[in-house]
GUNU-33295 format. One record per residue: residue in three letters; x negated, y, z negated of N, C-alpha, C in turn. Coordinates in nm, 2 decimals, padded with zeros to 4 digits, m for minus. Layout:
N
ATOM rest n.east n.north   n.up ca.east ca.north  ca.up c.east c.north   c.up
ATOM  Ala      X       Y      Z       X        Y      Z      X       Y      Z
...
***
This chain:
208
ATOM rest n.east n.north   n.up ca.east ca.north  ca.up c.east c.north   c.up
ATOM  Unk m00.08  m00.12  00.00   00.00    00.00  00.00 m00.09   00.13  00.00
ATOM  Unk m00.06   00.22  00.09  m00.14    00.34  00.09 m00.07   00.45  00.01
ATOM  Unk m00.14   00.56 m00.01  m00.09    00.67 m00.10  00.04   00.73 m00.04
ATOM  Unk  00.04   00.75  00.09   00.16    00.81  00.15  00.29   00.73  00.12
ATOM  Unk  00.27   00.59  00.11   00.39    00.51  00.08  00.44   00.53 m00.06
ATOM  Unk  00.35   00.56 m00.15   00.39    00.59 m00.29  00.49   00.71 m00.29
ATOM  Unk  00.46   00.82 m00.21   00.55    00.93 m00.21  00.68   00.91 m00.14
ATOM  Unk  00.68   00.82 m00.04   00.80    00.78  00.02  00.89   00.70 m00.08
ATOM  Unk  00.82   00.61 m00.15   00.89    00.53 m00.25  00.95   00.63 m00.36
ATOM  Unk  00.88   00.73 m00.39   00.93    00.83 m00.49  01.06   00.90 m00.44
ATOM  Unk  01.06   00.93 m00.31   01.18    01.00 m00.25  01.30   00.90 m00.26
ATOM  Unk  01.27   00.78 m00.22   01.38    00.68 m00.23  01.43   00.66 m00.37
ATOM  Unk  01.34   00.65 m00.47   01.38    00.64 m00.61  01.47   00.75 m00.65
ATOM  Unk  01.43   00.87 m00.62   01.51    00.99 m00.65  01.65   00.98 m00.59
ATOM  Unk  01.66   00.95 m00.46   01.78    00.93 m00.40  01.87   00.83 m00.46
ATOM  Unk  01.81   00.71 m00.50   01.88    00.60 m00.56  01.94   00.64 m00.69
ATOM  Unk  01.86   00.71 m00.77   01.90    00.76 m00.91  02.02   00.86 m00.89
ATOM  Unk  02.01   00.95 m00.80   02.11    01.06 m00.79  02.24   01.00 m00.73
ATOM  Unk  02.23   00.89 m00.65   02.35    00.83 m00.59  02.43   00.77 m00.70
ATOM  Unk  02.36   00.72 m00.81   02.43    00.66 m00.92  02.48   00.76 m01.02
ATOM  Unk  02.40   00.86 m01.04   02.43    00.96 m01.14  02.37   01.10 m01.10
ATOM  Unk  02.45   01.19 m01.05   02.40    01.32 m01.00  02.33   01.40 m01.11
ATOM  Unk  02.36   01.37 m01.23   02.30    01.44 m01.34  02.18   01.37 m01.41
ATOM  Unk  02.13   01.27 m01.34   02.03    01.18 m01.40  01.91   01.26 m01.45
ATOM  Unk  01.85   01.34 m01.36   01.73    01.42 m01.39  01.76   01.53 m01.49
ATOM  Unk  01.88   01.59 m01.48   01.92    01.70 m01.57  01.92   01.64 m01.71
ATOM  Unk  01.97   01.52 m01.73   01.98    01.46 m01.86  01.84   01.42 m01.91
ATOM  Unk  01.76   01.36 m01.81   01.63    01.31 m01.85  01.54   01.42 m01.89
ATOM  Unk  01.56   01.54 m01.84   01.47    01.66 m01.88  01.50   01.72 m02.01
ATOM  Unk  01.61   01.68 m02.07   01.65    01.74 m02.20  01.57   01.70 m02.32
ATOM  Unk  01.49   01.60 m02.31   01.41    01.55 m02.42  01.41   01.40 m02.43
ATOM  Unk  01.35   01.35 m02.54   01.34    01.21 m02.56  01.36   01.17 m02.70
ATOM  Unk  01.43   01.06 m02.73   01.45    01.01 m02.86  01.44   00.86 m02.86
ATOM  Unk  01.33   00.80 m02.82   01.32    00.66 m02.80  01.33   00.58 m02.94
ATOM  Unk  01.38   00.46 m02.93   01.40    00.37 m03.04  01.27   00.30 m03.07
ATOM  Unk  01.19   00.28 m02.96   01.07    00.19 m02.97  00.94   00.27 m02.94
ATOM  Unk  00.84   00.23 m03.01   00.70    00.25 m02.97  00.65   00.12 m02.92
ATOM  Unk  00.61   00.11 m02.79   00.56   m00.01 m02.73  00.41   00.00 m02.71
ATOM  Unk  00.33  m00.09 m02.77   00.19   m00.09 m02.75  00.15  m00.22 m02.68
ATOM  Unk  00.11  m00.21 m02.56   00.09   m00.32 m02.47 m00.04  m00.32 m02.40
ATOM  Unk m00.07  m00.42 m02.32  m00.19   m00.43 m02.24 m00.18  m00.35 m02.11
ATOM  Unk m00.30  m00.30 m02.07  m00.30   m00.22 m01.94 m00.29  m00.31 m01.82
ATOM  Unk m00.28  m00.44 m01.83  m00.27   m00.53 m01.72 m00.16  m00.48 m01.62
ATOM  Unk m00.20  m00.47 m01.49  m00.11   m00.41 m01.39  00.02  m00.50 m01.37
ATOM  Unk  00.02  m00.62 m01.42   00.13   m00.72 m01.39  00.23  m00.71 m01.50
ATOM  Unk  00.20  m00.63 m01.61   00.29   m00.64 m01.73  00.34  m00.49 m01.76
ATOM  Unk  00.46  m00.46 m01.73   00.52   m00.33 m01.75  00.62  m00.33 m01.86
ATOM  Unk  00.62  m00.24 m01.95   00.71   m00.24 m02.06  00.85  m00.24 m02.03
ATOM  Unk  00.89  m00.14 m01.94   01.03   m00.12 m01.91  01.09  m00.24 m01.84
ATOM  Unk  01.01  m00.30 m01.75   01.07   m00.41 m01.67  01.09  m00.53 m01.76
ATOM  Unk  00.99  m00.57 m01.84   01.01   m00.69 m01.92  01.11  m00.67 m02.04
ATOM  Unk  01.13  m00.55 m02.08   01.22   m00.52 m02.19  01.36  m00.49 m02.13
ATOM  Unk  01.37  m00.47 m02.00   01.50   m00.44 m01.94  01.56  m00.31 m01.99
ATOM  Unk  01.47  m00.21 m02.01   01.51   m00.08 m02.06  01.49   00.03 m01.96
ATOM  Unk  01.55   00.15 m01.99   01.54    00.27 m01.90  01.44   00.37 m01.95
ATOM  Unk  01.40   00.46 m01.86   01.31    00.57 m01.91  01.38   00.64 m02.03
ATOM  Unk  01.30   00.67 m02.13   01.35    00.74 m02.25  01.38   00.65 m02.36
ATOM  Unk  01.38   00.52 m02.34   01.41    00.43 m02.45  01.29   00.37 m02.52
ATOM  Unk  01.17   00.39 m02.46   01.04    00.34 m02.53  00.93   00.44 m02.50
ATOM  Unk  00.86   00.48 m02.61   00.74    00.55 m02.60  00.63   00.45 m02.58
ATOM  Unk  00.54   00.46 m02.48   00.45    00.35 m02.44  00.31   00.39 m02.45
ATOM  Unk  00.23   00.30 m02.51   00.08    00.31 m02.51  00.03   00.18 m02.46
ATOM  Unk m00.07   00.19 m02.37  m00.13    00.06 m02.32 m00.28   00.08 m02.31
ATOM  Unk m00.35  m00.03 m02.35  m00.49   m00.04 m02.34 m00.53  m00.18 m02.32
ATOM  Unk m00.66  m00.21 m02.30  m00.71   m00.34 m02.27 m00.68  m00.43 m02.39
ATOM  Unk m00.60  m00.53 m02.38  m00.57   m00.63 m02.48 m00.49  m00.58 m02.60
ATOM  Unk m00.41  m00.47 m02.57  m00.32   m00.42 m02.67 m00.37  m00.41 m02.81
ATOM  Unk m00.49  m00.33 m02.82  m00.55   m00.32 m02.95 m00.50  m00.20 m03.03
ATOM  Unk m00.49  m00.21 m03.16  m00.47   m00.10 m03.25 m00.59  m00.08 m03.33
ATOM  Unk m00.68   00.00 m03.27  m00.81    00.02 m03.33 m00.81   00.15 m03.41
ATOM  Unk m00.84   00.15 m03.54  m00.82    00.27 m03.63 m00.91   00.38 m03.59
ATOM  Unk m01.02   00.36 m03.51  m01.11    00.47 m03.47 m01.08   00.51 m03.33
ATOM  Unk m00.98   00.45 m03.26  m00.94    00.49 m03.13 m00.84   00.61 m03.14
ATOM  Unk m00.89   00.73 m03.11  m00.81    00.85 m03.12 m00.68   00.84 m03.04
ATOM  Unk m00.69   00.78 m02.92  m00.58    00.77 m02.83 m00.46   00.70 m02.90
ATOM  Unk m00.48   00.57 m02.94  m00.37    00.50 m03.00 m00.33   00.56 m03.13
ATOM  Unk m00.42   00.61 m03.21  m00.38    00.67 m03.34 m00.29   00.80 m03.32
ATOM  Unk m00.32   00.88 m03.21  m00.24    00.99 m03.18 m00.10   00.95 m03.13
ATOM  Unk m00.10   00.85 m03.05   00.03    00.81 m03.00  00.11   00.75 m03.12
ATOM  Unk  00.05   00.68 m03.20   00.12    00.62 m03.32  00.18   00.73 m03.41
ATOM  Unk  00.10   00.82 m03.44   00.15    00.93 m03.53  00.26   01.01 m03.47
ATOM  Unk  00.24   01.04 m03.34   00.34    01.12 m03.27  00.48   01.05 m03.27
ATOM  Unk  00.47   00.92 m03.23   00.59    00.84 m03.22  00.66   00.82 m03.35
ATOM  Unk  00.58   00.79 m03.46   00.64    00.76 m03.59  00.69   00.89 m03.66
ATOM  Unk  00.60   00.99 m03.66   00.63    01.11 m03.74  00.71   01.22 m03.67
ATOM  Unk  00.71   01.22 m03.54   00.78    01.33 m03.47  00.89   01.27 m03.39
ATOM  Unk  00.87   01.17 m03.32   00.99    01.11 m03.24  01.07   01.02 m03.33
ATOM  Unk  01.02   00.98 m03.44   01.10    00.90 m03.54  01.15   00.77 m03.48
ATOM  Unk  01.06   00.70 m03.41   01.10    00.56 m03.36  01.13   00.47 m03.48
ATOM  Unk  01.22   00.38 m03.45   01.26    00.28 m03.56  01.19   00.15 m03.55
ATOM  Unk  01.13   00.12 m03.43   01.06   m00.01 m03.41  00.93   00.01 m03.34
ATOM  Unk  00.83  m00.05 m03.39   00.70   m00.06 m03.32  00.68  m00.20 m03.27
ATOM  Unk  00.65  m00.21 m03.14   00.62   m00.34 m03.08  00.47  m00.35 m03.04
ATOM  Unk  00.40  m00.45 m03.08   00.28   m00.49 m03.01  00.30  m00.61 m02.93
ATOM  Unk  00.28  m00.59 m02.80   00.31   m00.70 m02.70  00.19  m00.74 m02.63
ATOM  Unk  00.14  m00.86 m02.65   00.04   m00.92 m02.57  00.09  m01.01 m02.46
ATOM  Unk  00.00  m01.07 m02.39   00.05   m01.16 m02.28 m00.05  m01.27 m02.26
ATOM  Unk  00.01  m01.39 m02.23  m00.08   m01.50 m02.19 m00.15  m01.46 m02.06
ATOM  Unk m00.27  m01.53 m02.04  m00.36   m01.50 m01.93 m00.41  m01.36 m01.93
ATOM  Unk m00.44  m01.31 m02.05  m00.49   m01.17 m02.07 m00.64  m01.17 m02.04
ATOM  Unk m00.69  m01.09 m01.95  m00.83   m01.09 m01.91 m00.91  m01.04 m02.02
ATOM  Unk m00.86  m00.94 m02.10  m00.94   m00.89 m02.21 m00.97  m00.99 m02.32
ATOM  Unk m00.87  m01.07 m02.35  m00.89   m01.17 m02.45 m00.98  m01.28 m02.40
ATOM  Unk m00.96  m01.32 m02.27  m01.05   m01.42 m02.22 m01.19  m01.37 m02.21
ATOM  Unk m01.21  m01.25 m02.18  m01.35   m01.19 m02.17 m01.42  m01.20 m02.31
ATOM  Unk m01.34  m01.18 m02.41  m01.39   m01.18 m02.55 m01.43  m01.32 m02.59
ATOM  Unk m01.38  m01.42 m02.53  m01.41   m01.56 m02.56 m01.54  m01.60 m02.49
ATOM  Unk m01.59  m01.52 m02.40  m01.71   m01.56 m02.32 m01.84  m01.51 m02.38
ATOM  Unk m01.94  m01.59 m02.39  m02.07   m01.55 m02.45 m02.15  m01.47 m02.34
ATOM  Unk m02.10  m01.35 m02.31  m02.16   m01.27 m02.21 m02.17  m01.12 m02.25
ATOM  Unk m02.27  m01.05 m02.20  m02.28   m00.91 m02.22 m02.19  m00.84 m02.12
ATOM  Unk m02.08  m00.77 m02.17  m01.99   m00.70 m02.09 m02.01  m00.55 m02.08
ATOM  Unk m02.13  m00.51 m02.12  m02.16   m00.36 m02.10 m02.08  m00.28 m02.20
ATOM  Unk m02.02  m00.17 m02.14  m01.94   m00.07 m02.22 m01.82  m00.14 m02.28
ATOM  Unk m01.78  m00.25 m02.23  m01.67   m00.32 m02.29 m01.70  m00.39 m02.42
ATOM  Unk m01.83  m00.41 m02.45  m01.87   m00.49 m02.57 m01.81  m00.44 m02.70
ATOM  Unk m01.81  m00.30 m02.73  m01.76   m00.26 m02.86 m01.60  m00.28 m02.87
ATOM  Unk m01.54  m00.27 m02.75  m01.39   m00.29 m02.75 m01.36  m00.43 m02.77
ATOM  Unk m01.43  m00.52 m02.70  m01.40   m00.66 m02.71 m01.44  m00.72 m02.85
ATOM  Unk m01.53  m00.65 m02.91  m01.57   m00.70 m03.05 m01.45  m00.70 m03.14
ATOM  Unk m01.35  m00.62 m03.12  m01.23   m00.62 m03.20 m01.16  m00.76 m03.19
ATOM  Unk m01.16  m00.81 m03.07  m01.09   m00.94 m03.04 m01.18  m01.05 m03.10
ATOM  Unk m01.31  m01.04 m03.08  m01.40   m01.14 m03.14 m01.39  m01.14 m03.29
ATOM  Unk m01.36  m01.03 m03.35  m01.33   m01.02 m03.50 m01.21  m01.10 m03.53
ATOM  Unk m01.11  m01.10 m03.45  m00.98   m01.18 m03.47 m01.02  m01.32 m03.46
ATOM  Unk m01.10  m01.36 m03.37  m01.15   m01.50 m03.36 m01.22  m01.54 m03.49
ATOM  Unk m01.31  m01.46 m03.53  m01.38   m01.49 m03.66 m01.29  m01.51 m03.77
ATOM  Unk m01.18  m01.43 m03.79  m01.09   m01.44 m03.90 m01.01  m01.57 m03.89
ATOM  Unk m00.99  m01.63 m03.77  m00.91   m01.75 m03.75 m00.99  m01.86 m03.69
ATOM  Unk m01.12  m01.86 m03.71  m01.21   m01.95 m03.64 m01.18  m02.10 m03.66
ATOM  Unk m01.14  m02.13 m03.79  m01.11   m02.27 m03.82 m00.99  m02.32 m03.74
ATOM  Unk m00.89  m02.24 m03.74  m00.77   m02.28 m03.66 m00.80  m02.29 m03.51
ATOM  Unk m00.87  m02.19 m03.46  m00.89   m02.19 m03.31 m00.99  m02.30 m03.27
ATOM  Unk m01.09  m02.32 m03.35  m01.19   m02.42 m03.31 m01.13  m02.56 m03.32
ATOM  Unk m01.02  m02.58 m03.39  m00.96   m02.71 m03.40 m00.87  m02.74 m03.28
ATOM  Unk m00.85  m02.64 m03.20  m00.77   m02.66 m03.07 m00.86  m02.70 m02.96
ATOM  Unk m00.85  m02.83 m02.92  m00.94   m02.88 m02.82 m00.92  m02.83 m02.68
ATOM  Unk m00.79  m02.81 m02.64  m00.76   m02.77 m02.51 m00.79  m02.62 m02.50
ATOM  Unk m00.88  m02.58 m02.40  m00.92   m02.44 m02.39 m00.81  m02.35 m02.36
ATOM  Unk m00.72  m02.38 m02.27  m00.61   m02.29 m02.24 m00.52  m02.27 m02.36
ATOM  Unk m00.49  m02.38 m02.44  m00.41   m02.36 m02.56 m00.48  m02.28 m02.66
ATOM  Unk m00.61  m02.29 m02.67  m00.69   m02.21 m02.77 m00.68  m02.06 m02.73
ATOM  Unk m00.70  m02.04 m02.60  m00.69   m01.91 m02.54 m00.55  m01.84 m02.57
ATOM  Unk m00.45  m01.92 m02.55  m00.31   m01.87 m02.57 m00.29  m01.84 m02.72
ATOM  Unk m00.35  m01.92 m02.80  m00.33   m01.90 m02.95 m00.41  m01.77 m02.99
ATOM  Unk m00.52  m01.75 m02.93  m00.59   m01.62 m02.96 m00.51  m01.50 m02.92
ATOM  Unk m00.45  m01.51 m02.81  m00.36   m01.40 m02.76 m00.25  m01.37 m02.87
ATOM  Unk m00.19  m01.48 m02.93  m00.09   m01.46 m03.03 m00.15  m01.40 m03.16
ATOM  Unk m00.27  m01.46 m03.20  m00.33   m01.41 m03.32 m00.38  m01.27 m03.31
ATOM  Unk m00.42  m01.23 m03.19  m00.46   m01.09 m03.16 m00.34  m01.00 m03.18
ATOM  Unk m00.23  m01.04 m03.13  m00.11   m00.96 m03.15 m00.08  m00.94 m03.30
ATOM  Unk m00.09  m01.05 m03.38  m00.06   m01.05 m03.52 m00.16  m00.95 m03.59
ATOM  Unk m00.29  m00.96 m03.56  m00.38   m00.88 m03.63 m00.37  m00.73 m03.59
ATOM  Unk m00.32  m00.70 m03.47  m00.30   m00.56 m03.43 m00.17  m00.51 m03.51
ATOM  Unk m00.08  m00.59 m03.53   00.04   m00.55 m03.62 m00.01  m00.53 m03.76
ATOM  Unk m00.10  m00.61 m03.81  m00.16   m00.58 m03.94 m00.23  m00.45 m03.95
ATOM  Unk m00.30  m00.42 m03.84  m00.37   m00.29 m03.83 m00.27  m00.17 m03.84
ATOM  Unk m00.15  m00.19 m03.78  m00.05   m00.09 m03.78  00.00  m00.07 m03.93
ATOM  Unk  00.02  m00.18 m03.99   00.07   m00.18 m04.13 m00.03  m00.11 m04.23
ATOM  Unk m00.15  m00.11 m04.19  m00.25   m00.04 m04.27 m00.25   00.11 m04.27
ATOM  Unk m00.18   00.17 m04.17  m00.18    00.31 m04.15 m00.08   00.38 m04.24
ATOM  Unk m00.11   00.51 m04.27  m00.03    00.59 m04.35  00.11   00.62 m04.29
ATOM  Unk  00.11   00.65 m04.16   00.23    00.68 m04.09  00.33   00.57 m04.09
ATOM  Unk  00.28   00.44 m04.07   00.37    00.33 m04.07  00.42   00.30 m04.21
ATOM  Unk  00.33   00.30 m04.31   00.37    00.27 m04.45  00.48   00.37 m04.49
ATOM  Unk  00.46   00.50 m04.46   00.55    00.60 m04.50  00.69   00.58 m04.43
ATOM  Unk  00.69   00.54 m04.30   00.82    00.52 m04.23  00.89   00.39 m04.28
ATOM  Unk  00.81   00.29 m04.32   00.87    00.17 m04.37  00.95   00.21 m04.50
ATOM  Unk  00.89   00.29 m04.59   00.96    00.33 m04.71  01.07   00.42 m04.69
ATOM  Unk  01.06   00.51 m04.59   01.16    00.62 m04.57  01.28   00.56 m04.49
ATOM  Unk  01.26   00.48 m04.39   01.37    00.45 m04.30  01.36   00.30 m04.25
ATOM  Unk  01.29   00.22 m04.32   01.27    00.08 m04.29  01.23   00.05 m04.15
ATOM  Unk  01.14   00.13 m04.10   01.07    00.10 m03.97  01.03  m00.04 m03.97
ATOM  Unk  01.05  m00.10 m03.85   01.01   m00.24 m03.83  00.89  m00.25 m03.74
ATOM  Unk  00.80  m00.35 m03.76   00.69   m00.38 m03.67  00.71  m00.52 m03.62
ATOM  Unk  00.70  m00.53 m03.48   00.73   m00.65 m03.41  00.61  m00.70 m03.34
ATOM  Unk  00.59  m00.83 m03.34   00.48   m00.89 m03.26  00.54  m00.98 m03.15
ATOM  Unk  00.51  m00.95 m03.02   00.57   m01.02 m02.91  00.46  m01.07 m02.82
ATOM  Unk  00.48  m01.17 m02.74   00.40   m01.22 m02.63  00.48  m01.23 m02.51
ATOM  Unk  00.43  m01.18 m02.40   00.50   m01.20 m02.27  00.43  m01.32 m02.20
ATOM  Unk  00.51  m01.42 m02.17   00.46   m01.54 m02.09  00.46  m01.50 m01.95
ATOM  Unk  00.34  m01.47 m01.89   00.34   m01.43 m01.75  00.37  m01.54 m01.66
ATOM  Unk  00.37  m01.67 m01.70   00.40   m01.78 m01.61  00.55  m01.80 m01.60
ATOM  Unk  00.63  m01.75 m01.69   00.77   m01.78 m01.69  00.85  m01.65 m01.69
ATOM  Unk  00.79  m01.54 m01.73   00.86   m01.41 m01.75  00.93  m01.40 m01.88
ATOM  Unk  00.92  m01.50 m01.97   00.99   m01.50 m02.10  00.91  m01.41 m02.20
ATOM  Unk  00.99  m01.33 m02.28   00.94   m01.25 m02.39  00.96  m01.34 m02.51
ATOM  Unk  00.85  m01.36 m02.59   00.85   m01.44 m02.71  00.83  m01.36 m02.83
ATOM  Unk  00.92  m01.37 m02.93   00.90   m01.31 m03.06  00.82  m01.40 m03.15
ATOM  Unk  00.71  m01.35 m03.19   00.62   m01.44 m03.28  00.68  m01.45 m03.42
ATOM  Unk  00.78  m01.38 m03.45   00.85   m01.39 m03.58  00.75  m01.38 m03.70
ATOM  Unk  00.66  m01.28 m03.69   00.56   m01.26 m03.80  00.63  m01.20 m03.92
ATOM  Unk  00.59  m01.26 m04.04   00.65   m01.21 m04.16  00.57  m01.09 m04.22
ATOM  Unk  00.62  m00.98 m04.18   00.54   m00.86 m04.21  00.56  m00.81 m04.35
ATOM  Unk  00.67  m00.85 m04.42   00.69   m00.82 m04.56  00.58  m00.90 m04.64
ATOM  Unk  00.55  m01.02 m04.60   00.45   m01.10 m04.67  00.31  m01.05 m04.64
ATOM  Unk  00.29  m01.00 m04.52   00.16   m00.94 m04.48  00.14  m00.82 m04.56
ATOM  Unk  00.24  m00.73 m04.57   00.22   m00.61 m04.64  00.19  m00.63 m04.79
ATOM  Unk  00.26  m00.73 m04.84   00.24   m00.76 m04.98  00.10  m00.82 m05.01
ATOM  Unk  00.05  m00.89 m04.91  m00.08   m00.96 m04.92 m00.19  m00.85 m04.91
ATOM  Unk m00.17  m00.75 m04.83  m00.28   m00.65 m04.82 m00.26  m00.52 m04.90
ATOM  Unk m00.14  m00.52 m04.97  m00.11   m00.39 m05.04 m00.21  m00.35 m05.14
ATOM  Unk m00.28  m00.44 m05.21  m00.38   m00.41 m05.31 m00.49  m00.32 m05.25
ATOM  Unk m00.53  m00.35 m05.13  m00.64   m00.28 m05.07 m00.60  m00.17 m04.98
ATOM  Unk m00.49  m00.18 m04.91  m00.45   m00.09 m04.80 m00.33   00.00 m04.84
ATOM  Unk m00.27  m00.01 m04.96  m00.16    00.07 m04.99 m00.20   00.21 m05.00
ATOM  Unk m00.12   00.30 m04.93  m00.15    00.44 m04.94 m00.03   00.52 m05.00
ATOM  Unk  00.08   00.46 m05.02   00.20    00.52 m05.08  00.25   00.44 m05.20
***
């Protein structure tokens, strides 16, 4: 696809939206009040709105390689604080996906250059769960399990933050851990017990 085709697609998209609702862009321009903050992977095959079946304005979206919530990453921390404290989202989703290139790269004993410090966050997840992961003989199954555990640990990182802890107390904000199965299109809820996680880490990470 060339660049000119993108602009043609845009014109068709505008026409299609206005044919359904002549006030579509008027309403869209009035502001946003999304229910969700979606933190997902930058993988070009995985788009938040499509897999969730939602419309523009329903999710505030942040994407990076392997859907990390790194406490020293100004980008994700800025998005998080704006979404929670200003947009007042009620749900935060960390969504990973099977066949994730970032997670797979972190499993390889190779120098990835500038990616090394980023991927080290995933290697830290492996270290935390080494016994479970090393017990999985099938490489693909081990890889998929690391995708799931990475989502879980990024959710834990969310719960460590002041903005999330405050919103949990004030309005029962929820944190969700999901995985998108790229082979089937299915969205999987990992059903992580965040109340138990919060209780387990409260002694060290409690800010309120």
